[in-house]
NUDOMAR-144683 format. One line per field, with one value per residue: residue in three letters; x, y, z of N, C-alpha, C, CB in turn; residue number from 1. Coordinates in steps of 0.2 Angstrom, whole numbers. Glycine has a CB too. Example, Ala and Ser with C-alpha at 12.3 -4.5 7.8 and 13.67 -1.06 7.14 Angstrom:
2
code: ALA|SER
n_u: 66|64
n_v: -28|-11
n_w: 39|35
ca_u: 62|68
ca_v: -22|-5
ca_w: 39|36
c_u: 66|64
c_v: -16|0
c_w: 39|39
cb_u: 57|70
cb_v: -22|-3
cb_w: 45|29
pos: 1|2
//
This chain:
290
code: MET|ALA|THR|VAL|LEU|SER|CYS|THR|GLU|GLY|SER|GLN|TYR|ALA|PRO|GLY|ILE|TYR|GLU|LEU|THR|ALA|TRP|ALA|ALA|SER|ARG|LEU|GLN|ALA|GLY|VAL|GLU|VAL|LEU|HIS|VAL|VAL|GLU|PRO|PHE|PRO|ALA|LEU|THR|PRO|ALA|LEU|ASP|PHE|ALA|GLY|GLY|ALA|GLY|ILE|ALA|ILE|THR|PRO|VAL|TYR|THR|PRO|GLU|THR|ALA|GLU|LEU|ASP|ARG|GLU|LEU|ILE|ASP|LEU|ALA|ASN|GLU|LYS|SER|ALA|LYS|ILE|LEU|ASN|GLU|ALA|ARG|THR|ALA|LEU|GLN|ALA|ALA|GLY|VAL|ALA|ASN|PRO|VAL|LEU|THR|SER|GLY|ASP|GLY|SER|LEU|VAL|ASP|VAL|LEU|LYS|HIS|TRP|GLU|LYS|PRO|VAL|GLU|VAL|LEU|VAL|ILE|GLY|LYS|ARG|GLY|ASP|GLU|THR|ASP|THR|GLU|GLU|GLY|ASN|ILE|GLY|HIS|HIS|LEU|GLN|SER|LEU|ILE|ARG|SER|SER|HIS|TRP|PRO|VAL|LEU|VAL|ALA|THR|ARG|GLY|PHE|HIS|PRO|ILE|GLN|ARG|PHE|LEU|PHE|SER|PHE|ASP|GLY|GLY|PRO|PRO|SER|LEU|ALA|VAL|LEU|ASP|PHE|VAL|ILE|SER|SER|PRO|LEU|LEU|LYS|GLY|LEU|ALA|CYS|THR|LEU|VAL|MET|ALA|GLY|GLU|PRO|SER|ALA|GLU|ASN|ALA|ALA|ALA|LEU|GLU|SER|ALA|ARG|GLN|GLN|LEU|GLN|ASN|ALA|GLY|PHE|THR|VAL|GLU|THR|HIS|LEU|HIS|GLU|GLY|ASP|PRO|GLU|ALA|VAL|SER|ALA|TRP|GLU|ALA|ALA|ALA|HIS|ASP|ILE|ASP|LEU|LEU|VAL|MET|GLY|ALA|TYR|SER|HIS|SER|ARG|PHE|LEU|GLN|PHE|PHE|THR|GLY|SER|THR|THR|THR|GLU|MET|ILE|ARG|GLN|SER|ARG|VAL|PRO|ILE|LEU|LEU|VAL|ASN|SER|LYS|LYS|GLU|HIS|SER
n_u: -199|-208|-223|-236|-251|-257|-271|-279|-291|-288|-297|-305|-303|-290|-278|-279|-279|-266|-258|-260|-256|-243|-241|-243|-234|-221|-224|-224|-212|-211|-211|-220|-233|-242|-258|-268|-283|-289|-304|-316|-324|-340|-341|-342|-358|-359|-362|-375|-379|-393|-394|-401|-414|-430|-432|-421|-405|-399|-384|-370|-358|-342|-336|-322|-323|-328|-320|-309|-312|-316|-300|-296|-302|-299|-285|-286|-289|-278|-270|-275|-273|-260|-257|-263|-256|-243|-246|-249|-236|-229|-235|-232|-220|-217|-224|-213|-212|-200|-198|-210|-217|-225|-241|-252|-267|-281|-296|-310|-306|-308|-305|-293|-287|-290|-282|-270|-253|-241|-233|-242|-244|-253|-268|-274|-285|-299|-312|-322|-325|-323|-335|-346|-358|-355|-363|-366|-364|-364|-355|-340|-344|-335|-331|-337|-336|-322|-318|-323|-318|-304|-286|-279|-277|-288|-287|-295|-297|-301|-307|-299|-282|-274|-261|-259|-262|-270|-280|-295|-302|-315|-323|-331|-329|-333|-326|-321|-317|-308|-299|-295|-289|-278|-271|-269|-259|-248|-244|-233|-240|-248|-240|-236|-246|-258|-274|-290|-301|-318|-332|-349|-363|-371|-370|-364|-358|-351|-347|-339|-328|-323|-319|-310|-300|-296|-290|-279|-271|-268|-262|-251|-244|-239|-246|-255|-271|-286|-303|-321|-337|-352|-370|-379|-380|-366|-360|-366|-361|-348|-346|-349|-338|-327|-329|-327|-315|-305|-301|-290|-291|-300|-303|-308|-315|-321|-336|-343|-353|-364|-368|-381|-387|-386|-392|-406|-402|-394|-377|-365|-351|-352|-360|-351|-341|-350|-352|-340|-328|-314|-300|-302|-296|-299|-301|-301|-307|-308|-298|-282|-267|-254
n_v: -161|-148|-144|-132|-133|-128|-126|-123|-114|-105|-94|-79|-78|-82|-74|-71|-82|-85|-77|-80|-92|-89|-82|-92|-100|-93|-91|-104|-109|-117|-126|-125|-133|-132|-135|-139|-146|-156|-158|-171|-172|-172|-185|-183|-185|-202|-207|-217|-234|-241|-253|-270|-272|-272|-271|-274|-269|-254|-249|-238|-230|-225|-212|-209|-195|-192|-195|-188|-174|-177|-180|-166|-158|-163|-159|-145|-144|-147|-138|-125|-129|-129|-116|-109|-114|-110|-95|-97|-99|-87|-79|-83|-81|-69|-65|-70|-83|-95|-107|-115|-130|-137|-146|-156|-162|-175|-179|-177|-164|-166|-182|-182|-176|-186|-196|-191|-192|-186|-176|-164|-148|-136|-134|-124|-115|-107|-97|-98|-106|-106|-111|-107|-96|-79|-71|-64|-75|-88|-103|-112|-128|-138|-135|-137|-153|-155|-151|-157|-170|-167|-172|-161|-145|-131|-117|-105|-93|-78|-64|-54|-49|-46|-40|-51|-48|-50|-63|-71|-81|-92|-98|-114|-120|-135|-152|-151|-136|-137|-146|-136|-127|-134|-135|-122|-118|-127|-125|-116|-107|-97|-91|-76|-69|-57|-62|-64|-70|-77|-82|-88|-87|-91|-79|-88|-96|-107|-107|-95|-99|-108|-102|-93|-102|-106|-94|-94|-103|-100|-87|-92|-99|-87|-78|-64|-59|-57|-58|-63|-62|-66|-68|-76|-80|-91|-87|-74|-68|-68|-62|-49|-46|-47|-36|-28|-27|-27|-40|-50|-64|-77|-92|-108|-123|-136|-142|-150|-158|-170|-173|-178|-172|-158|-156|-153|-144|-135|-128|-121|-119|-118|-107|-97|-96|-91|-78|-73|-60|-61|-71|-89|-101|-117|-131|-148|-158|-171|-178|-183|-174|-172
n_w: -55|-49|-56|-65|-73|-86|-95|-109|-122|-129|-129|-125|-112|-112|-110|-96|-90|-94|-87|-73|-73|-75|-63|-52|-55|-52|-39|-33|-38|-49|-65|-81|-89|-105|-111|-123|-130|-142|-145|-150|-165|-174|-186|-203|-212|-220|-236|-241|-242|-252|-257|-260|-258|-250|-233|-227|-219|-218|-224|-220|-231|-233|-243|-254|-255|-243|-234|-236|-232|-219|-216|-220|-210|-198|-201|-198|-186|-181|-184|-178|-165|-163|-167|-157|-145|-147|-147|-132|-128|-131|-124|-110|-110|-111|-99|-90|-89|-93|-100|-106|-107|-121|-126|-134|-134|-138|-138|-125|-111|-99|-98|-104|-93|-82|-86|-85|-80|-76|-64|-55|-47|-47|-56|-69|-76|-88|-83|-93|-109|-127|-131|-123|-120|-115|-108|-90|-76|-84|-85|-90|-99|-97|-83|-70|-70|-72|-61|-50|-54|-54|-47|-41|-35|-41|-50|-55|-69|-71|-83|-82|-75|-59|-49|-35|-19|-9|-1|1|11|11|24|33|43|43|37|22|22|33|26|14|24|28|15|11|22|21|8|-3|-10|-7|2|13|8|12|21|22|31|31|37|34|44|58|73|83|98|95|79|81|89|81|71|76|79|66|63|73|68|56|58|66|55|49|42|40|46|45|52|48|53|47|46|34|15|9|-4|-5|6|5|-8|-5|5|-2|-11|-3|4|-6|-13|-21|-25|-21|-10|-7|-3|-13|-20|-10|-7|-13|-32|-33|-20|-22|-33|-27|-18|-23|-28|-20|-24|-38|-38|-32|-42|-52|-48|-46|-49|-47|-48|-43|-30|-30|-20|-19|-8|-6|-14|-19|-17|-30
ca_u: -198|-216|-227|-242|-252|-262|-276|-281|-293|-287|-302|-304|-301|-283|-273|-279|-276|-256|-255|-262|-252|-236|-240|-243|-227|-217|-224|-221|-204|-213|-212|-225|-235|-249|-261|-273|-285|-293|-310|-318|-331|-343|-339|-346|-362|-357|-365|-379|-380|-398|-395|-401|-420|-436|-432|-412|-401|-395|-377|-366|-354|-338|-333|-315|-324|-329|-313|-303|-316|-313|-294|-296|-305|-292|-278|-288|-291|-273|-265|-277|-270|-252|-258|-266|-250|-237|-249|-247|-229|-227|-239|-229|-212|-218|-224|-207|-210|-194|-198|-215|-219|-233|-245|-259|-270|-286|-303|-311|-302|-309|-304|-287|-283|-291|-276|-264|-248|-236|-235|-244|-245|-260|-270|-277|-292|-302|-320|-327|-321|-326|-341|-351|-361|-352|-366|-364|-367|-362|-348|-339|-348|-332|-328|-339|-335|-316|-316|-325|-312|-296|-283|-275|-282|-288|-285|-300|-295|-306|-304|-292|-277|-271|-257|-263|-259|-275|-286|-303|-305|-322|-322|-337|-328|-332|-320|-319|-314|-301|-292|-292|-285|-271|-267|-267|-254|-243|-241|-230|-242|-250|-237|-234|-251|-263|-279|-297|-305|-324|-338|-356|-366|-376|-365|-364|-351|-347|-345|-334|-323|-320|-317|-303|-296|-293|-286|-272|-268|-265|-257|-244|-240|-235|-251|-257|-276|-295|-309|-327|-343|-359|-375|-380|-377|-359|-359|-368|-355|-341|-345|-349|-332|-322|-329|-327|-308|-300|-300|-289|-292|-305|-300|-312|-317|-325|-341|-342|-359|-365|-373|-389|-390|-385|-399|-412|-400|-389|-371|-361|-345|-356|-362|-346|-338|-352|-353|-334|-325|-307|-299|-303|-293|-303|-296|-306|-303|-309|-294|-274|-263|-246
ca_v: -154|-146|-140|-129|-136|-123|-127|-116|-114|-99|-90|-72|-79|-85|-70|-71|-89|-84|-72|-82|-97|-87|-80|-97|-104|-89|-93|-111|-109|-121|-125|-123|-135|-129|-142|-139|-153|-156|-162|-173|-168|-178|-189|-181|-190|-205|-209|-222|-239|-243|-258|-277|-274|-270|-275|-275|-264|-247|-249|-232|-231|-220|-211|-205|-189|-189|-195|-182|-170|-178|-177|-159|-155|-164|-155|-137|-142|-148|-130|-121|-131|-128|-107|-107|-117|-106|-90|-96|-98|-81|-73|-85|-80|-62|-65|-73|-92|-96|-113|-118|-136|-138|-152|-155|-170|-177|-181|-172|-161|-171|-188|-183|-174|-191|-201|-187|-196|-183|-173|-157|-144|-134|-135|-118|-116|-101|-98|-100|-107|-102|-114|-105|-89|-76|-68|-64|-80|-94|-104|-117|-134|-144|-134|-142|-159|-155|-149|-163|-174|-165|-173|-156|-139|-129|-110|-103|-87|-73|-61|-49|-50|-40|-43|-54|-47|-51|-67|-72|-88|-92|-105|-114|-126|-141|-155|-148|-132|-139|-147|-131|-124|-137|-132|-114|-117|-131|-124|-110|-103|-90|-88|-70|-64|-55|-65|-61|-77|-75|-86|-85|-91|-88|-77|-93|-98|-112|-103|-89|-103|-112|-95|-91|-108|-106|-90|-94|-110|-95|-83|-96|-101|-82|-76|-58|-62|-53|-63|-58|-68|-63|-71|-75|-87|-91|-83|-68|-65|-68|-58|-42|-45|-47|-30|-22|-28|-26|-45|-53|-71|-81|-98|-112|-130|-139|-147|-155|-162|-176|-172|-177|-165|-151|-155|-151|-137|-130|-128|-115|-118|-115|-100|-92|-96|-88|-73|-71|-56|-62|-80|-93|-106|-122|-137|-153|-162|-179|-179|-183|-171|-174
ca_w: -54|-48|-64|-65|-79|-89|-98|-112|-128|-135|-129|-122|-105|-112|-106|-89|-89|-94|-82|-67|-73|-73|-55|-48|-56|-49|-31|-33|-40|-54|-72|-83|-96|-107|-112|-128|-131|-149|-144|-156|-170|-176|-192|-209|-213|-225|-242|-238|-248|-250|-261|-257|-259|-244|-227|-227|-217|-222|-222|-221|-235|-234|-249|-254|-253|-235|-230|-237|-228|-212|-215|-219|-203|-192|-200|-198|-179|-176|-185|-173|-158|-163|-166|-150|-141|-149|-144|-126|-126|-131|-118|-104|-109|-109|-91|-86|-90|-98|-105|-106|-113|-124|-126|-138|-133|-141|-133|-120|-108|-92|-100|-106|-86|-78|-87|-83|-76|-73|-56|-55|-40|-47|-64|-70|-82|-88|-81|-98|-116|-134|-132|-119|-119|-112|-103|-84|-73|-87|-84|-96|-97|-94|-77|-64|-71|-70|-54|-47|-54|-52|-43|-39|-32|-48|-51|-60|-71|-75|-90|-81|-71|-55|-44|-31|-13|-3|-2|5|12|13|29|37|49|41|36|18|25|37|22|13|28|29|10|13|28|19|1|-5|-16|-5|8|13|5|17|22|24|34|30|37|33|48|64|76|90|101|91|74|82|90|75|66|80|78|59|62|74|64|49|60|67|49|46|39|43|47|48|52|50|54|46|42|25|10|8|-9|-4|10|2|-14|-1|7|-9|-14|3|5|-12|-13|-27|-24|-17|-10|-4|-4|-20|-20|-5|-7|-20|-37|-30|-16|-25|-38|-23|-13|-27|-26|-18|-28|-44|-38|-32|-48|-57|-47|-43|-53|-48|-49|-38|-30|-28|-17|-18|-1|-8|-19|-15|-21|-30
c_u: -206|-218|-234|-244|-258|-266|-280|-285|-293|-292|-301|-302|-293|-278|-275|-277|-267|-255|-255|-257|-244|-235|-239|-236|-221|-218|-222|-215|-205|-211|-219|-226|-242|-250|-266|-276|-290|-299|-313|-324|-334|-342|-345|-351|-359|-363|-369|-380|-388|-401|-397|-408|-424|-432|-425|-410|-398|-387|-373|-360|-349|-335|-326|-316|-325|-323|-309|-307|-314|-306|-292|-298|-299|-287|-279|-288|-282|-268|-269|-274|-263|-254|-259|-259|-244|-240|-247|-240|-227|-229|-234|-222|-213|-219|-219|-206|-204|-195|-203|-216|-226|-235|-250|-262|-277|-292|-306|-306|-301|-305|-297|-283|-285|-286|-269|-259|-242|-238|-237|-246|-253|-262|-274|-280|-295|-309|-325|-323|-326|-333|-347|-351|-358|-357|-364|-368|-367|-355|-345|-341|-342|-330|-331|-335|-327|-313|-318|-320|-306|-293|-279|-279|-281|-290|-290|-299|-301|-303|-297|-289|-275|-266|-261|-259|-263|-279|-290|-301|-311|-321|-327|-337|-328|-326|-318|-315|-307|-296|-291|-288|-278|-267|-264|-260|-248|-240|-239|-233|-246|-246|-235|-240|-255|-271|-285|-301|-312|-329|-344|-359|-369|-368|-363|-356|-347|-343|-338|-327|-319|-316|-308|-298|-293|-289|-280|-268|-265|-260|-250|-240|-236|-239|-254|-265|-281|-299|-315|-332|-349|-364|-377|-379|-369|-356|-359|-363|-350|-340|-346|-341|-327|-322|-325|-319|-303|-298|-297|-289|-297|-302|-305|-311|-321|-331|-341|-346|-361|-369|-380|-392|-390|-391|-404|-408|-397|-381|-368|-355|-345|-357|-357|-342|-341|-351|-345|-332|-318|-307|-301|-299|-298|-298|-302|-304|-304|-303|-285|-271|-256|-241
c_v: -152|-143|-137|-131|-131|-125|-121|-118|-110|-93|-83|-72|-81|-81|-70|-77|-90|-83|-76|-89|-96|-84|-86|-101|-100|-92|-100|-114|-116|-122|-128|-129|-133|-134|-137|-145|-151|-160|-166|-172|-174|-179|-185|-188|-194|-204|-214|-226|-242|-249|-264|-277|-271|-274|-278|-268|-258|-248|-242|-234|-225|-219|-209|-197|-186|-190|-191|-176|-171|-178|-170|-156|-157|-160|-148|-138|-143|-141|-126|-122|-128|-118|-106|-110|-111|-98|-90|-96|-91|-77|-75|-82|-73|-60|-66|-80|-91|-101|-116|-124|-135|-143|-151|-162|-171|-180|-176|-171|-166|-178|-188|-181|-181|-196|-198|-191|-194|-178|-166|-153|-140|-134|-127|-117|-109|-103|-100|-102|-104|-105|-112|-97|-87|-72|-71|-71|-86|-95|-110|-124|-138|-142|-137|-149|-159|-155|-154|-169|-174|-170|-168|-149|-135|-122|-109|-96|-83|-68|-56|-53|-46|-46|-45|-53|-49|-57|-68|-80|-90|-101|-107|-119|-133|-146|-153|-142|-132|-142|-142|-127|-127|-136|-127|-114|-121|-128|-116|-105|-97|-87|-82|-66|-62|-58|-63|-68|-74|-82|-85|-90|-87|-85|-81|-93|-103|-110|-99|-95|-106|-107|-93|-97|-107|-101|-90|-98|-103|-91|-86|-98|-95|-77|-70|-59|-57|-59|-57|-65|-65|-68|-70|-81|-85|-87|-76|-64|-65|-64|-50|-42|-44|-39|-26|-22|-29|-34|-47|-59|-74|-89|-102|-120|-131|-144|-151|-159|-166|-172|-172|-174|-160|-151|-154|-144|-133|-131|-121|-113|-116|-107|-95|-91|-91|-80|-69|-66|-57|-69|-82|-98|-112|-128|-142|-158|-170|-182|-180|-179|-173|-170
c_w: -52|-56|-62|-72|-80|-95|-103|-120|-132|-134|-126|-114|-106|-108|-99|-87|-89|-88|-76|-67|-72|-65|-52|-48|-53|-42|-29|-35|-45|-60|-73|-90|-98|-112|-117|-130|-137|-147|-152|-160|-171|-184|-198|-211|-220|-230|-239|-244|-246|-255|-258|-257|-252|-238|-225|-223|-220|-221|-225|-225|-236|-240|-249|-251|-246|-231|-230|-234|-221|-211|-215|-213|-198|-193|-199|-189|-177|-178|-180|-166|-158|-163|-159|-143|-142|-146|-136|-123|-126|-126|-112|-104|-108|-101|-88|-86|-94|-103|-106|-110|-115|-126|-130|-136|-137|-135|-130|-114|-100|-93|-100|-97|-82|-79|-86|-78|-72|-67|-58|-49|-41|-54|-64|-77|-82|-86|-87|-103|-121|-133|-128|-120|-113|-107|-95|-82|-79|-86|-89|-95|-94|-86|-72|-65|-70|-65|-50|-48|-54|-46|-40|-38|-41|-47|-57|-64|-74|-82|-89|-76|-66|-50|-38|-23|-7|-5|2|5|14|18|32|43|48|38|29|18|28|31|17|16|28|22|9|19|25|12|1|-7|-12|1|7|11|13|16|27|26|35|33|38|38|54|69|83|92|97|84|76|85|84|70|69|79|71|58|67|70|58|51|62|61|45|42|43|42|50|47|51|49|51|44|37|22|10|2|-9|1|8|-4|-11|2|3|-10|-8|4|0|-12|-20|-29|-20|-16|-5|-6|-10|-20|-15|-4|-14|-25|-34|-25|-18|-31|-35|-21|-18|-24|-25|-22|-34|-44|-37|-39|-53|-55|-46|-50|-52|-47|-44|-36|-25|-26|-15|-12|-2|-13|-16|-20|-22|-28
cb_u: -195|-217|-229|-241|-254|-260|-280|-272|-298|-287|-308|-311|-305|-281|-274|-285|-280|-253|-259|-271|-253|-234|-246|-248|-226|-219|-231|-225|-198|-217|-206|-224|-234|-248|-264|-271|-289|-289|-316|-317|-328|-352|-340|-340|-370|-354|-361|-387|-373|-403|-391|-398|-420|-445|-436|-406|-397|-398|-373|-363|-358|-335|-338|-312|-328|-333|-310|-301|-325|-315|-290|-300|-313|-289|-273|-297|-298|-269|-266|-285|-269|-246|-266|-274|-247|-235|-256|-250|-224|-229|-248|-228|-206|-223|-229|-208|-217|-187|-194|-219|-219|-233|-247|-257|-272|-284|-301|-319|-305|-318|-307|-286|-286|-298|-276|-267|-246|-232|-229|-248|-238|-261|-278|-272|-299|-301|-322|-331|-320|-321|-341|-350|-370|-349|-372|-366|-373|-364|-347|-332|-352|-325|-328|-347|-338|-315|-319|-332|-311|-296|-281|-270|-277|-293|-278|-307|-290|-308|-310|-293|-273|-278|-252|-265|-258|-280|-284|-312|-301|-328|-317|-343|-333|-337|-320|-323|-318|-302|-292|-294|-287|-272|-269|-274|-257|-245|-248|-226|-248|-257|-232|-228|-256|-262|-276|-301|-301|-323|-336|-360|-362|-381|-365|-367|-352|-352|-351|-338|-326|-327|-325|-304|-300|-297|-288|-272|-274|-271|-259|-246|-246|-229|-256|-253|-274|-299|-310|-328|-344|-359|-379|-377|-380|-357|-362|-375|-354|-339|-350|-356|-330|-324|-337|-333|-307|-293|-305|-283|-287|-312|-292|-319|-321|-320|-342|-341|-365|-369|-372|-392|-387|-377|-401|-414|-396|-391|-366|-358|-342|-362|-368|-342|-338|-360|-358|-329|-326|-302|-293|-310|-285|-308|-292|-307|-308|-316|-295|-271|-263|-245
cb_v: -150|-139|-147|-121|-145|-117|-129|-109|-115|-102|-93|-68|-84|-85|-63|-68|-94|-79|-65|-82|-100|-81|-75|-99|-105|-83|-92|-115|-110|-122|-128|-115|-142|-121|-147|-136|-158|-158|-157|-179|-162|-179|-198|-180|-188|-211|-211|-220|-245|-237|-259|-279|-281|-274|-280|-275|-266|-239|-256|-230|-232|-219|-206|-204|-187|-194|-200|-181|-171|-183|-180|-156|-158|-172|-155|-135|-147|-155|-125|-121|-140|-131|-104|-114|-125|-106|-90|-100|-101|-78|-74|-94|-82|-59|-70|-71|-97|-98|-118|-113|-145|-135|-155|-154|-172|-183|-186|-173|-153|-174|-190|-177|-167|-193|-205|-179|-201|-179|-172|-156|-138|-127|-143|-113|-123|-97|-90|-94|-117|-104|-120|-108|-90|-73|-69|-57|-79|-94|-106|-117|-138|-145|-127|-143|-161|-151|-143|-166|-176|-157|-179|-154|-133|-133|-109|-102|-88|-69|-57|-40|-51|-34|-39|-63|-40|-44|-72|-69|-90|-93|-105|-116|-125|-141|-162|-148|-131|-145|-154|-130|-125|-145|-131|-111|-120|-138|-126|-110|-109|-90|-92|-68|-67|-46|-71|-56|-81|-74|-90|-86|-98|-96|-71|-103|-100|-118|-98|-82|-108|-115|-86|-91|-116|-106|-84|-96|-118|-89|-79|-103|-103|-85|-82|-50|-67|-45|-69|-49|-70|-58|-71|-71|-87|-99|-85|-68|-68|-75|-61|-41|-49|-53|-28|-25|-33|-19|-49|-51|-73|-81|-98|-110|-132|-142|-151|-152|-157|-184|-178|-182|-164|-151|-161|-157|-139|-122|-133|-116|-123|-118|-99|-95|-103|-89|-73|-78|-49|-60|-83|-96|-103|-124|-135|-158|-159|-181|-172|-191|-164|-174
cb_w: -60|-40|-71|-64|-79|-90|-93|-114|-127|-143|-126|-121|-102|-120|-109|-86|-96|-98|-81|-67|-79|-80|-51|-49|-63|-51|-29|-36|-32|-54|-76|-85|-97|-111|-105|-134|-123|-156|-140|-156|-178|-174|-192|-215|-214|-224|-248|-235|-247|-248|-265|-250|-260|-246|-227|-235|-215|-218|-224|-214|-240|-229|-254|-263|-255|-231|-231|-247|-230|-208|-220|-223|-201|-191|-207|-202|-175|-178|-193|-174|-157|-173|-171|-149|-144|-158|-146|-124|-129|-136|-116|-103|-115|-114|-88|-79|-94|-93|-104|-107|-108|-129|-120|-148|-124|-147|-127|-117|-107|-92|-106|-112|-81|-79|-93|-80|-80|-77|-50|-60|-38|-43|-67|-70|-78|-94|-78|-100|-117|-142|-131|-112|-119|-116|-104|-80|-71|-94|-77|-97|-102|-99|-75|-64|-78|-72|-51|-50|-57|-48|-45|-45|-23|-54|-53|-55|-75|-69|-95|-78|-75|-50|-42|-33|-14|0|-4|0|17|5|35|32|54|38|38|14|28|44|18|13|34|31|6|17|35|20|-6|-10|-21|-3|12|8|-1|17|23|19|41|23|41|25|49|69|76|88|108|88|72|90|95|70|68|88|79|54|62|80|60|46|65|72|45|41|38|41|50|41|59|44|63|41|43|22|1|8|-11|-3|16|0|-21|5|12|-17|-17|12|8|-11|-10|-28|-23|-20|-8|-6|1|-23|-26|-1|-5|-17|-42|-27|-10|-29|-42|-17|-7|-25|-31|-12|-28|-44|-34|-27|-50|-58|-43|-41|-51|-43|-51|-39|-28|-33|-9|-26|7|-13|-24|-13|-20|-35
pos: 1|2|3|4|5|6|7|8|9|10|11|12|13|14|15|16|17|18|19|20|21|22|23|24|25|26|27|28|29|30|31|32|33|34|35|36|37|38|39|40|41|42|43|44|45|46|47|48|49|50|51|52|53|54|55|56|57|58|59|60|61|62|63|64|65|66|67|68|69|70|71|72|73|74|75|76|77|78|79|80|81|82|83|84|85|86|87|88|89|90|91|92|93|94|95|96|97|98|99|100|101|102|103|104|105|106|107|108|109|110|111|112|113|114|115|116|117|118|119|120|121|122|123|124|125|126|127|128|129|130|131|132|133|134|135|136|137|138|139|140|141|142|143|144|145|146|147|148|149|150|151|152|153|154|155|156|157|158|159|160|161|162|163|164|165|166|167|168|169|170|171|172|173|174|175|176|177|178|179|180|181|182|183|184|185|186|187|188|189|190|191|192|193|194|195|196|197|198|199|200|201|202|203|204|205|206|207|208|209|210|211|212|213|214|215|216|217|218|219|220|221|222|223|224|225|226|227|228|229|230|231|232|233|234|235|236|237|238|239|240|241|242|243|244|245|246|247|248|249|250|251|252|253|254|255|256|257|258|259|260|261|262|263|264|265|266|267|268|269|270|271|272|273|274|275|276|277|278|279|280|281|282|283|284|285|286|287|288|289|290
//
């Protein structure tokens, strides 16, 4: 059975994650699995054994007291995880998801997902977690690594959720955008929604032709499509179009350049996530989807 995998930390973004998860599950006729990962914490500093005289190595000695405190911290972390998962189940059931599966993992979220073997149609995660400064422009420290490594499309939730009726597809005509186009056409996730197809670039004949070709493919697949070609940065153009056309969801390719190149040029993907006030669907064209 198709599954939407919903990753939560129980942060202020959790309600948006659960609403977006329920929406995706309904669109895909999929089940839901909720994942909360208990990350490792530094072990308590052990007592040190200085015996043996000058020049010898200092040997850490774990006492019964430090071992007991470690166990207590682990128990508290597991209790918190169980509480977060139970709250997720309650919220998802209220949103129409009948029997969400609850799963707790250990380690880093990226590593847990890297070894995830069950089929997933789409992954849902919040824009920020508890560990992240909530000031405008900051995103979760896991998010970039997770999106880069994800085998599946990723839905990034914002704090609020509004019914999704129109999506903006940020299109540039390159191979990553064409891979996203194929996903939009083939997946039931966005079927029946209105599409605003936007290209940021020079108003050249080449760009106009690429935009028209994408429009025709979407229209042939049953979408109602508006097209717009504007000069400017993709994030600025998309932000303006999203505000002008009451966009409920942004759709784009994810991290089409290497980390090395982005060190010098910056990342359109990261800037879009930072600036967006609506959920974003990111498709990594380098990955195969289940």
